[in-house]
C-alpha positions in Angstrom: 7.1 6.9 32.0 8.7 3.9 30.3 11.3 5.1 27.8 11.3 1.8 25.9 7.6 1.9 25.1 6.1 3.0 21.8 3.4 5.5 22.5 0.4 6.6 20.5 -2.2 9.4 20.7 -4.3 11.6 18.5 -2.3 14.8 17.6 -5.4 16.7 16.5 -8.3 18.0 18.6 -11.4 15.9 19.2 -14.4 16.3 17.0 -15.3 15.9 13.3 -12.7 17.3 10.9 -11.5 16.8 7.4 -8.2 15.3 8.6 -7.2 13.6 11.9 -3.6 12.9 12.8 -2.4 10.0 15.0 1.2 10.1 16.2 3.4 7.3 17.4 6.9 7.6 18.9 9.3 4.9 20.1 11.5 2.1 18.9 8.6 0.1 17.4 6.7 3.0 15.9 7.4 2.0 12.3 7.0 -1.7 12.9 3.7 -1.3 14.7 2.4 0.9 11.9 3.5 -1.7 9.4 1.4 -4.4 11.1 -1.7 -2.3 10.4 -0.7 -1.1 7.0 -1.2 -2.1 3.4 1.2 -0.3 1.1 5.0 0.1 0.7 7.3 -1.7 3.2 7.7 1.2 5.7 10.8 -0.3 7.2 12.6 0.3 3.9 11.6 3.9 3.5 13.9 6.8 4.4 13.2 9.5 7.0 11.1 12.5 6.4 9.0 10.9 3.6 5.2 10.5 3.2 3.5 7.4 1.8 0.0 6.6 0.5 -1.7 3.4 1.7 -4.5 1.9 3.8 -5.0 1.0 7.4 -6.4 -2.5 7.7 -7.6 -4.7 10.6 -7.4 -8.2 9.3 -9.5 -8.3 6.1 -11.3 -5.0 7.0 -10.1 -1.8 5.6 -10.4 1.1 8.1 -9.3 4.0 6.1 -7.3 5.4 3.2 -4.3 7.3 4.7 -1.0 9.1 4.3 1.8 8.0 6.6 4.8 10.3 7.4 8.0 8.8 8.7 10.6 10.6 10.9 13.5 8.5 11.9 15.4 9.3 15.1 17.3 11.3 16.1 16.0 13.8 13.6 12.5 13.9 15.0 10.7 15.9 17.7 11.2 13.3 20.3 14.6 12.1 18.8 12.9 8.6 18.6 11.4 7.1 15.5 8.1 8.9 14.9 5.2 8.0 12.6 2.2 10.3 11.9 -0.9 8.8 10.3 -3.2 11.3 8.5 -6.6 9.7 8.2 -10.1 11.1 7.8 -11.2 13.1 10.8 -14.2 11.0 11.8 -14.1 10.3 15.6 -15.1 6.7 14.9 -12.2 6.2 12.4 -9.7 7.8 14.8 -10.9 5.5 17.6 -10.7 2.4 15.5 -7.2 3.2 14.3 -6.0 4.0 17.8 -7.5 0.7 19.1 -5.8 -1.2 16.3 -2.4 0.3 16.9 -2.6 -0.4 20.7 -3.5 -4.0 19.9 -0.4 -4.2 17.7 1.9 -3.2 20.6 1.7 0.6 21.2 0.4 2.1 24.4 -1.7 5.3 24.9 0.5 8.2 25.6 0.2 10.2 28.8 -0.5 13.9 28.7 2.5 15.7 27.3 4.5 12.5 27.0 5.8 13.3 23.4 7.2 16.7 24.7 8.5 15.0 27.9 10.5 12.6 25.7 11.9 15.4 23.7 13.1 17.0 27.0 14.5 13.8 28.5 16.3 13.0 25.2 17.9 16.4 25.1 16.0 17.7 22.1 14.7 20.7 24.1 15.2 22.1 27.6 12.5 22.5 30.2 11.8 26.1 29.5 11.3 25.3 25.8 9.0 22.4 26.7 6.8 24.8 28.7 6.8 27.2 25.8 5.3 24.5 23.6 2.3 24.4 25.9 2.2 28.2 25.9 2.3 28.2 22.1 -0.7 25.8 21.9 -2.6 28.0 24.4 -1.7 31.4 22.8 -4.8 33.4 21.9 -3.2 36.7 20.9 -0.3 37.9 18.7 1.8 39.0 21.6 1.3 35.6 23.4 2.2 33.8 20.2 5.4 35.9 19.7 6.5 35.4 23.3 6.0 31.6 23.1 7.9 31.4 19.8 10.8 33.3 21.3 10.9 30.9 24.3 10.8 27.8 22.0 13.9 29.2 20.3 15.7 29.5 23.6 14.8 32.9 24.8 16.4 34.0 28.0 17.3 30.4 29.0 20.5 30.4 26.9 21.8 33.4 28.7 20.9 31.9 32.1 22.8 28.7 31.2 25.9 30.7 30.2 25.9 32.7 33.5 25.2 29.5 35.5 28.2 27.8 33.8 30.5 30.7 35.0 29.1 30.4 38.5 29.7 26.6 38.5 33.4 27.2 38.0 33.6 29.4 41.0 31.5 27.0 43.1 33.8 24.2 42.2 36.8 26.1 43.3 35.0 27.1 46.6 34.4 23.4 47.2 38.1 22.7 46.6 38.9 25.3 49.2 36.9 23.2 51.7 39.1 20.2 51.0 42.2 22.3 52.0 40.5 24.2 54.8 43.3 23.3 57.3 45.9 24.8 55.0 44.1 28.1 54.7 44.3 28.1 50.9 42.2 30.4 48.8 41.5 29.3 45.2 38.9 32.0 44.5 39.5 35.7 44.8 36.4 37.0 46.5 36.3 40.2 44.5 36.1 38.2 41.3 33.2 36.1 42.7 31.5 39.3 43.7 31.8 40.7 40.1 30.3 37.6 38.5 27.4 37.7 41.0 26.8 41.3 40.2 26.7 40.4 36.4 24.3 37.6 37.0 22.0 39.7 39.2 22.0 42.5 36.5 20.5 39.9 34.1 18.1 38.5 36.7 16.6 41.7 37.9 15.0 42.9 34.6 13.7 39.3 34.0 12.0 39.3 37.4 10.5 42.7 36.7 9.3 41.5 33.3 7.0 38.9 34.8 4.2 41.3 35.4 4.1 42.3 31.7 4.7 38.7 30.5 1.9 37.4 32.6 -0.4 40.0 31.1 0.6 38.8 27.6 0.1 35.2 28.4 -3.2 35.4 30.3 -4.7 38.6 29.0 -5.4 41.9 30.9 -8.5 41.7 33.2 -10.3 45.0 32.8 -13.3 45.7 35.0 -15.9 48.2 33.8 -17.4 49.7 37.0 -19.5 52.6 38.2 -23.0 53.5 39.4 -26.1 52.2 37.7 -27.0 53.7 34.3 -23.5 55.3 33.9 -23.2 53.6 30.5 -21.1 50.5 31.4 -22.9 48.0 29.1 -23.0 50.6 26.3 -19.3 51.0 26.6 -18.8 47.2 26.5 -20.9 47.0 23.3 -19.0 49.9 21.7 -15.6 48.4 22.4 -16.7 45.0 21.0 -18.6 46.6 18.2 -21.6 44.3 18.9 -24.7 44.2 21.0 -23.3 41.9 23.7 -24.9 43.4 26.8 -28.5 44.5 27.3 -28.8 48.3 27.4 -31.7 50.0 29.1 -32.6 53.3 30.7 -33.7 51.3 33.7 -31.1 51.4 36.5 -29.8 48.0 37.6 -30.4 46.2 34.2 -27.0 44.4 34.5 -27.3 42.0 37.5 -24.4 39.7 36.8 -20.9 40.1 35.3 -20.4 39.7 31.6 -16.9 38.8 30.2 -15.6 39.2 26.7 -12.2 39.3 25.1 -11.0 42.3 23.1 -7.6 42.4 21.2 -5.7 45.7 21.0 -2.2 45.8 19.5 -1.9 42.1 19.7 -2.7 41.8 23.4 -5.9 40.3 24.8 -8.0 42.3 27.2 -10.6 40.4 29.2 -13.4 43.0 29.6 -15.7 42.5 32.6 -19.0 44.4 32.6 -20.2 44.6 36.2 -23.5 45.4 37.9 -23.9 49.0 39.0 -22.5 49.8 42.4 -25.2 50.9 44.8 -27.1 49.9 48.0 -30.2 47.9 47.0 -32.9 45.9 48.6 -33.3 43.7 45.5 -31.7 40.3 46.5 -30.7 39.4 42.9 -29.2 42.8 42.2 -27.3 42.6 45.6 -25.7 39.4 44.5 -24.6 41.0 41.3 -23.1 44.0 43.2 -21.1 41.5 45.4 -19.8 39.8 42.3 -18.8 43.1 40.9 -16.6 43.8 44.0 -15.1 40.3 43.6 -14.2 41.0 40.0 -12.7 44.4 40.9 -10.2 42.6 43.2 -8.9 40.5 40.3 -8.7 43.4 37.8 -5.4 44.8 36.5 -7.1 47.9 35.1 -10.3 49.7 36.1 -12.6 51.6 33.8 -14.6 53.7 36.2 -17.6 55.1 34.4 -19.2 58.3 35.5 -22.0 60.4 34.0 -20.2 63.6 33.0 -23.5 65.5 32.6 -24.0 65.2 36.4 -20.6 66.9 37.2 -21.2 70.5 37.9 -18.0 71.7 39.5 -14.4 70.7 40.5 -15.7 69.2 43.8 -18.0 66.8 41.9 -15.0 65.8 39.7 -12.8 65.2 42.7 -15.4 63.0 44.3 -15.5 60.8 41.2 -11.7 60.6 41.0 -11.5 59.6 44.6 -14.2 57.0 44.1 -12.1 55.5 41.3 -8.8 55.7 43.2 -10.3 54.1 46.3 -10.3 50.7 44.6 -6.5 50.8 44.6 -6.3 49.5 41.0 -4.8 51.4 38.1 -7.7 53.2 36.5 -9.1 55.4 33.8 -12.0 57.6 34.6 -14.5 57.3 31.7 -16.4 60.6 31.6 -19.4 59.3 29.6 -22.1 61.6 28.2 -19.4 64.3 27.9 -21.4 65.8 24.9 -24.0 66.8 27.5 -21.8 68.4 30.1 -20.9 72.1 30.4 -17.9 73.4 28.4 -16.1 74.5 31.6 -16.3 70.9 33.0 -15.3 69.4 29.6 -12.2 71.7 29.6 -11.4 70.6 33.1 -11.7 66.9 32.3 -9.6 67.2 29.1 -6.6 68.4 31.1 -6.4 65.2 33.2 -4.2 62.3 32.0 -6.3 59.5 33.5 -9.6 60.7 32.1 -11.2 59.8 28.8 -14.0 62.0 27.5 -16.6 59.8 25.9 -20.0 59.4 24.5 -20.5 55.7 24.5 -23.8 56.2 22.6 -22.1 57.8 19.6 -18.7 55.9 20.0 -16.9 59.2 20.6 -13.7 58.6 22.6 -13.5 54.9 21.9 -10.3 55.2 19.9 -8.7 57.3 22.6 -9.7 54.7 25.2 -8.1 51.9 23.2 -4.9 53.9 22.9 -4.8 54.7 26.6 -5.5 51.0 27.5 -2.6 49.9 25.3 -0.3 52.6 26.7 -1.1 51.4 30.3 0.0 47.9 29.5 3.0 48.8 27.3 4.3 51.0 30.2 5.0 47.8 32.1 7.3 46.5 29.3 10.8 46.8 30.7 12.6 44.2 28.6 12.7 43.0 24.9 10.3 40.1 24.0 13.0 37.4 24.1 13.9 38.6 27.6 10.4 38.5 29.0 9.1 35.8 31.3 5.5 34.7 31.6 5.9 31.5 33.6 5.3 31.6 37.4 7.8 28.7 37.9 10.5 30.7 36.1 9.7 33.8 38.1 9.9 32.0 41.4 13.2 30.3 40.5 14.8 33.6 39.3 13.6 35.4 42.4 15.0 32.8 44.7 18.3 32.7 42.8 18.6 36.5 43.1 17.9 36.4 46.9 20.3 33.5 47.4 23.1 35.4 45.5 22.4 38.3 47.9 23.1 35.9 50.7 26.4 34.9 49.1 27.4 38.6 48.8 26.4 39.2 52.5 28.5 36.2 53.6 31.5 37.5 51.7 31.1 41.0 53.0 31.0 39.7 56.6 33.8 37.2 55.9 31.6 34.3 57.0 33.1 30.8 56.7 33.7 29.3 53.3 31.3 26.4 53.9 28.4 28.8 54.2 29.4 30.6 50.9 29.6 27.2 49.3 26.1 26.2 50.6 24.5 29.4 49.3 26.2 29.0 45.9 24.8 25.5 45.6 21.3 26.8 46.3 21.7 29.6 43.7 22.9 27.1 41.1 20.0 24.8 41.9 17.4 27.6 41.4 19.0 28.7 38.1 19.2 25.0 36.9 15.5 24.6 37.6 14.6 26.9 34.7 16.2 24.8 31.9 15.7 21.5 33.7 19.4 20.9 34.6 18.2 20.5 38.1 14.7 18.9 38.5 12.7 16.1 40.0 9.8 13.8 39.1 7.3 15.9 41.0 8.2 19.1 39.0 8.1 17.2 35.7 4.8 15.5 36.5 3.2 18.9 37.4 4.5 20.6 34.2 3.6 17.9 31.7 0.3 16.9 33.3 -1.1 20.2 32.0 -0.3 19.3 28.4 -2.9 17.9 26.0 -2.8 14.2 25.1 -0.7 13.8 21.9 1.7 16.7 22.5 
C-alpha cells in the first residue's frame, strides 16, 4: 500500500440501484474530483458539506451527482475523503470510476480505506475487524456485538492492562543491565498480583469465544433421525413455510437442506438431513453419508423420534442413547406425541432434554424455540462488550494467558531474570496483537484481504 496515493472504489454493492456511491481518499481526493466536475470550486468548500453538480468527461456529461467533502483529519481515513453519489447504473459507475482513475486516482485494494484508518490511528485493529463483522452481520446479536467492538469493546481494557505490564517488563529489563550487582527493581509479589489481575480478565474472554462464535456465524442445528420421523415437517413448521417436500414414503429427503431461522436475535442454521438407515439405494446412501458429515459440524442436534412407536421405558432409553451417541448437545423431539399412550407422554414430559411435539399440528414448536434459545444463552458467560467472536483474538488471548502462566512458574521456581523477561515480552506481544500495537504485514494482509472493495 502506498500511503501517498489517492484511492478510489465503489462504496455500494454491485448491481442496479437508485443510488451508487464512489469514494475517494488521499491527498488529491478533492483535486481529482474537481478535474471531473462542473459546479462550485470544491477546493474552496468547507469540510462535511454536500454539493450539487455534474460529472463531465471533456464535453460529455456522465451524470448529475451530489458530492460530499470530508477534510482530514476529521474523516474515516483521517485523509481528505470525497464521496460521489450518482445514479446506480453499473454503466455510469464504471464510467465515473474510469474517469477518476484517468485523472490521477488508483483503484483501492480490498479493505484499503479501513486499513488507512488503522494505520493513521483512527481505529485500532480490533475495531477494523469489527467493521468487517458489522458489514457481514445477519442477525440482531451479531450486529450488537460488532457495534460494541467498533466502540472499543474489550480492547480498551486489554490496552490498560498491557500498559501496566509494560512498566513491570521495563523494570525487569533494567534488572538485566545490573545483573552483576544483584539489584531487584521489581518486587516479584507485585508482578504476580498484576499477572493474576490480567488473567482474571483474560479467562472469561477466552471462555466467551464459543458463544461469540455462535453469534457471529450462526448456530448449526442438524435435524436427524430415522426415515419418516417428521424431520422435514419440523423444518417446515419452524420456518412457517413449505421448504422441504413431505411424504409418507420413507427416504423422501435424499440430500441436506439448509435454511436460516432467527430466534431472539440469533441465527440458527437449520439442516434437514436424510433419514438414517441402511439402504441399497445408491442415491439415498449418499444422502445418509452427507447427513453424518453435517452432524459432525453441528452445535445442536434435534433428534426426531416417532413417539407413537415408544411403548415402554426401554424403548425411550434406546432413543435417548441413539441421540446421545452422536456426542453433540441434543434435544430429543418426540414427534407424533398426540398419538402415544398417556403413560409414555407423562414419562417424556418429565425429561429436560425432550420436547413433546406434533409437527403436523405445530404443537410444541414454541417450546422447541425456547429450549433452543436457552441452550445457546447458557453459553453466555460475559456481557456483550466483553465477548469475543474473532478466532485471531481468541488465539492471541489464549497464548497470552499461557505465557503469563510460564512467567508465574518461572517466578515460583526462582528461575533467572532473563527467562522472566523473555516470557513477559512474549505475553506483551500476544496482547499487542489484538489492538495492532504489535503486528506485521502478513497479519494485516490476511485481515484486510477479506474486506470488500470500497471499505
